[in-house]
C-alpha positions in Angstrom: 8.9 3.0 11.7 8.0 5.9 14.0 4.5 7.2 14.5 3.7 10.0 12.2 1.2 12.8 12.7 -1.3 14.9 10.9 -3.6 17.4 12.5 -3.8 16.2 16.1 -3.5 12.5 15.1 -0.6 10.2 15.7 -0.5 7.2 13.4 1.4 4.2 12.2 -0.5 2.5 9.4 1.8 0.2 7.4 0.8 -2.4 4.9 2.2 -5.2 2.7 0.5 -5.0 -0.7 0.8 -7.4 -3.6 -0.8 -7.0 -7.0 -0.4 -8.5 -10.5 -0.8 -7.6 -14.1 -3.9 -8.9 -15.9 -3.5 -12.7 -16.6 -0.3 -12.6 -14.6 1.6 -11.6 -17.7 5.4 -11.8 -17.3 6.0 -8.3 -18.7 7.8 -6.3 -16.0 11.4 -6.5 -17.0 13.9 -4.2 -18.7 12.6 -0.7 -19.4 9.1 -1.6 -18.3 10.4 -2.5 -14.9 12.4 0.7 -14.6 9.4 2.7 -15.7 7.1 0.9 -13.2 9.5 1.6 -10.3 9.6 5.3 -11.3 5.8 5.5 -11.7 5.0 3.8 -8.4 7.5 6.1 -6.5 5.9 9.2 -8.1 2.3 8.1 -7.4 3.1 7.3 -3.8 4.7 10.6 -3.3 1.7 12.4 -4.8 -0.6 10.9 -2.2 1.9 11.3 0.7 2.2 7.5 0.9 5.7 6.5 2.1 7.1 3.7 0.0 9.2 1.9 2.7 10.3 -0.9 0.5 9.1 -2.6 -2.7 10.0 -4.9 -5.6 8.8 -5.0 -9.1 9.0 -8.7 -10.1 8.4 -10.1 -13.6 4.7 -10.9 -12.9 3.8 -9.1 -9.6 4.6 -6.2 -7.4 5.3 -6.2 -3.6 5.1 -2.9 -1.7 5.6 -2.1 2.0 3.9 1.3 2.4 2.8 3.7 5.1 -0.6 5.1 4.2 -2.1 8.1 6.1 -5.3 7.3 7.9 -7.2 9.9 5.9 -6.7 7.6 2.8 -8.1 4.1 2.7 -6.1 1.3 1.3 -8.8 0.7 -1.3 -8.8 4.4 -2.4 -5.0 4.3 -2.7 -4.9 1.1 -4.7 -7.6 2.3 -7.1 -5.6 5.4 -7.6 -2.3 3.6 -8.0 -3.5 0.9 -10.4 -5.6 3.4 -12.5 -2.9 6.1 -12.9 0.0 3.6 -13.3 -1.9 1.8 -16.1 -2.4 5.1 -17.9 1.2 6.1 -17.4 2.6 2.8 -18.5 0.4 2.9 -21.7 1.7 6.4 -22.4 5.3 5.2 -22.2 4.6 1.8 -23.9 1.8 2.3 -26.4 2.3 -1.3 -27.7 0.8 -2.6 -24.5 -2.5 -0.9 -25.3 -2.9 -2.6 -28.6 -1.2 -5.8 -27.7 -3.4 -6.5 -24.6 -6.5 -4.6 -25.6 -9.1 -2.6 -23.6 -6.3 -0.8 -21.8 -6.5 -3.1 -18.8 -3.0 -3.5 -17.4 -3.7 -4.8 -13.9 -5.8 -7.7 -12.7 -8.7 -7.0 -10.4 -8.0 -6.9 -6.7 -4.9 -7.2 -4.7 -3.5 -8.7 -1.5 -3.1 -6.5 1.6 -1.9 -7.3 5.1 -1.3 -4.9 8.0 2.2 -4.7 9.3 2.6 -3.5 12.8 5.3 -2.9 15.4 3.0 -4.5 18.0 1.3 -7.9 17.9 -2.2 -8.8 19.0 -1.1 -10.2 22.4 0.7 -6.9 23.2 -2.3 -4.8 22.3 -4.7 -7.0 24.3 -2.4 -6.8 27.4 -2.1 -3.0 27.0 -5.9 -2.6 26.8 -6.4 -4.8 29.9 -3.8 -2.9 31.8 -5.6 0.3 31.0 -8.8 -1.0 32.4 -6.9 -2.2 35.6 -5.3 1.2 35.9 -8.7 2.9 35.7 -10.1 0.6 38.4 -7.2 1.5 40.6 -7.5 5.2 40.0 -11.3 5.5 39.9 -12.7 2.4 41.5 -15.1 0.0 39.8 -17.6 1.7 37.5 
């Protein structure tokens, strides 16, 4: 993925996110799965989050997303889980009565950064920058 930009900032913030329905219910199949795919795509678009890849599995969701730095992962996930629950209950009212309290998602999620550069490459680059400064400006 190429770096993107917003207002004088270049960025490449990509994440692998996994989250599950409450009690890891096996409910995302058939029309529920189709609706969830549509809902997630729409909600990502509304927050300018690029959904690079994703899968709705029977009891969990994997997403590979690019989130702008002006939006934290935590803010995005609160938004995504909150709005998607409301939207899925609107489309499938039986879930609201069947599962009670209108809680669709389990608390929390898994997130991992996904980068084009590994830690060793970054450390080497930073060290080289310091060496270049020493060559250009002397020791300071």
